[in-house]
N, C-alpha and C positions, 0 to 999 in steps of 0.2 A: 887601575882595573882595565885602559884602553887597549890593552895587549889582549885582555880575552876575547875583547866585543870584536876585539879585528878577527879573531881564529873565529868565535862561536858564528861570522858572517861569514868569511873562506867557507869553514864547514857548511855548514846552509845554502850559499851558495855551490856546493863539488856537491853534498848532496842536489840540491833540486836538478843540478848538471849532468847527470850520473840516473835520474831519475827519470827525466826529462829523451832518453837518447842514449840509453847504454848500449846502443851499435851506429853507427854510421847509414843515415837513410833510411832505417828502421821506420815505417808507419807514412814517410811521405804522400803526403796527395798529390795521384796522378793529374797534373800539367797537359800544357801544348806543346809541348816539345814533343818530336820525338829522331834523335836516336841515334846512330848505328851503332857508335862506341857510347863509353860510359863516361859522364862529363869530371868526373870526380878520377876517374885510375885509367881511361883510355880504353877499358876491358870491352871486347867485340859484346855485345849484349844478347843471353839466351833467355826472353821471359820479362817478365813485369819488373823484377830486378836483377842487378851488377852479382853475378853470385861469386865475386872476388870481394868487393868490397859493401853487397848490402844495397846501394844507397839504389832509388825508385831508376826507372829508368827516364823515365818522363819527367823534367823537371816542370814546375808552375812557374809563370812570369803576368798571376794576375789576383789581383790585390783580396780576389775571394777569395783562389785558393792562400793567402797567405794568411786569412785569416782563420780560414780551419786546421791550417798548419800550427798554428798557437793553441786552438783549444784542442789537435789532436798531442798537438809535443808535451803540455801542461800535462794532458790528465789519460791521454791515451780516449777522446773521446770518440769512438767506433762502433760505439755500442756495449764497451768496455765497460761501462761507468750503469751502465742500467744491468749488467750481467752483475757485475762484482754485489752493489749495496744491499739487492734484497739477499744475494747471500749471506756479505758481511755481517745483517739485522736477524736477517731469520735461524742459519746455519752454518753461526761462521766457524765449526771444527770442521767443516764439508770445504769451504774454501781454503783453511789454511794446508790440508794433509791435499787439493787439490794442486794447488802453487808450491808445494814443496813435492809430490810428485811430479813437477812437469808440468802440467798444464796454466804456461804461462799467458800465450799467444792470446789470452780471452776473455781473460785477467786483468782490470789494472794494479799493477805492481804496489807491496806493500808500504813501500817508501813513498811510493807519486801519490798511493793515496794519505800517510799519513803526516806529510807535508800541504800535501793541498786541503787536509784537516786542522790544522796548525794555526794557518795563512786565516782563514775561513774564520774560523775560533774566535783570533786577538784580533778580527773583524769585527766582528758581530757584537764584540766584548768596545770597542771605540767606541762604535755604537750608540750600542745601550749605558755608557757611564758618565758619569752626570757634570754637565758640561764644562764647572774647574776641573773636571782629568783630564779634557784633550780639549780645550785651548792652549795650553802654554806655549808662547812666543820658540823659538827653539834658538835664538837670537839670549834672552832673557828665561831660562827657565830655572836659572840656577838662584839666580836673588830675588824675581817679583816680590814676591810675595813679603822677603825680609824689609826689602824698600819698601813697601808699603805700613810693614811693624814698629820700623825704625821713625815714618814720619806722622803717627796715631803716639807710638811714644814721647817725640817731642813739642809735640803739641800741649801732650798734659804738663810735659813739662813748665811748660809758658805758661798756661792758665794756672799753677800753682806758685811760679815763679807770683805771679800778677797777686794771686789772692794774699802769696805772703807778706808782699809791700802792703796791703791797705789793710793788713791784722791788726791786732794790736800785737806787742808783746806774748801778754797771755796767753792767747790763740794762736802762735806758734810754730809750738809743738806736732802738733798734727798733723801740720801742712811739712813740716818739715822731713819727718817719717815718711809721708808721702814721698815729697818729693828723693831723698833716698833710695827708694826702692822703686822710682822711677829712673832715678841713674843709673842705681846697679840695673834694672832690665839694661837700659840704652846702650849700656856697656859689653852685655851680654851678646847682643843683637848685633855691635860693629864690631866682634869678637868674631862673630858667626859669619858674619860678610868677609869679613877682612882673610881669616885662612879659610875659608872655607868648607865652615862647621869641622871644627877640631876636638879634640877630647875634653880643649880646655871651657866649654859650655859646660861638663860635667862638674865643673869646682862652684860652677855662678847657681845649682839647680839642684839642690839636696834633697830634695824632695824628692826627683828624680835620678836619683844617683842608679849607674850600673855597674856592677858590682862585676863581671865578668872581668874575669885576668889574661880575653884575650880584644887588643887594640882592635885589630879590626872590626867583632864583635862589636867593642866600646861603639864603637867610631858609627859605625854603619847603625845602629838604635837612638843614638844621636841626632843624623840627620831627618830619622825618620820622626823624633819628635820634633825636631827647629820644622819643618817643614810637610808634611804632613803629605798634601796633596803634589809633590815632586816624587816624596817618597811611592806616592801610586801610582803614579808613570813611570819611574823608572819602574819599578816590578813588572807591571805589565808589561813596557822594552825589552827586558833580561828574560825573562819567562819566553818569547816568543822568540827570541834569539839561542835562547839553548834550548829549547824544546825539545831537541834531538838529543841532551842529556837523555833525557825519561829513556833512551831504549838499551842503552850497556848500563845502564840503572838497574834497570828491571831484568833481561837478561839472567845475569848470576842466580836471583831470586826462581825463579824460574827451571834453572838447571838443578838447585838444589830437591825441585822434587823430582827429580829424575836420575842421583844422583850416577854418575860410572856408567851408562843405560849408552851401551852400546848401540840400540834401535835407534835413541834424538839424540840429533848434532849439535849444537850448537845453534847452527844455521838454522832449524827447525823451533828453536827460542826464539831467534832475533824475527823469523815471520811471525809465529803467533806473536812474541809482544809490539810487533810497530801494527798489525792487524788488529790487535784490542786496544792500542791504542789509538785508533783511527775513531775506531766505534765511539769508546770515552768521549772522545772530541766533539765526533756527530752529534752525541745523546744531549751533551754540554750545550750546546749550537737548540738543536732542536725542545730542551728543553725551556732555555734562555728567551726562543720565541715563545713556545707555548707558556709561563710565567708572564710576559709584558703584555700577551691574549686575554691577559686575568682570567685564564681557562684553571678550575679548580682541578687536587692529584700532580701538582709540581711532587712535591716532596715526595710523597707514597712514589714515585716515576723512578725518581732520584735516588731513593732508597731499592725497589725492588729488583731493576731491568739490569742495572749493571752483576751482580751476580749471579742472575740466571745465567744472560749473556755469558761468564765466564767459566761458567757448570754446562753448558753446552759446547762451547768451544772449548773447552779439556777432551771432553768425554769425545765427540767426533775429533778435532786432529788429532790427538793419543789413542782413542780407539781405547776405550778403557770403559770398564764393568760402571754403574753407578754407584758402586760399597764406594772405588778408588777415584773416582768421580769427587765424591762428595769429600774426605779426607783431602785431597788436595787444593778443591778449594779449600776448602780451612784454612789452610795454610797460604794460599794461595795470597788473601785476603787479608793475612795477616802482611802480607812482603809487598802486599797491594801500597797498603796507608805508610807501610817502612820506605820506599823506593818513593813517595809522594814529599814526607819527612826529608831526603836526603837532597831532590830535590829543591822543595823552597825553599832549605838551607844554601842552597848550593842560590838560588836564587837572589835572595838576600842579600847573603856575603858579594858576591859577582856584580848585581845590578846596585844595588845601596850604596857600598862600600866605598866605590872609583870615584 
């Protein structure tokens, strides 16, 4: 599955580049040079920006301006974030409608906010994960715990062989059985290490047998059972890489709420979905911090806030009446769970099975 990860990285990088710099030179910070012609396309300058290519008339050459460019380019920190987040939290429908209708300069774009939310969410998840899930070295992620298990089994075999040598012939029966089990487990672990956790695990582990006819599913589940720590690490890694899949998965479901509508286009649904997903991820970050602080009510907030936010966004973005927003909310909640399930399946198959 390495090619899929490469595609995911390329798509994420492309989306980030498009979100950061939709037009050349847009939003560049004032600098310290004073040119008569544009340094990018040599067009005579009139005003603060080049009317031909959009580059700022005066480019910077200071470290402070470079740091400002970093913040500005990443999330357009020129007051946009402080105008966007309050609307996203309390009036998401108004934010969605205004952005769709062309008020782009004052708000953070949905894609930029989505990417920022993804990175923030998984950074927080890494911080709150148990130490064992975050301290897997890059060079030994595959076999670290397997090697430890092999060493442990070999130590048990050596101890049992010593006991067998000292025991009377009449007492060797139980020891022989224990040795057989340990040798069987050792062979399984050695096969796991040699074959990269192949389907052969299932033949030696009848209690945990997988009945799926899909080799990809059997392989993924077998890997997860053989090394749960590595499986969790890979799931987090794959979820962060493929988070953008939530957008194309969710948009068709939203379209079903307004089938064949000429008033609302796929672009409108994409903006709605991207802002909604951004809010849900930021909410997850906030609730994670809330829970870590030991404050009560996290579960109640997690159950109440998402549907209320979706209702407000539906009603405001699509200018619906209460009844129209409510019945669509019921369907949207079911669609959201379906989309999350599809995304989870994709993450498991793309993350663990490689």
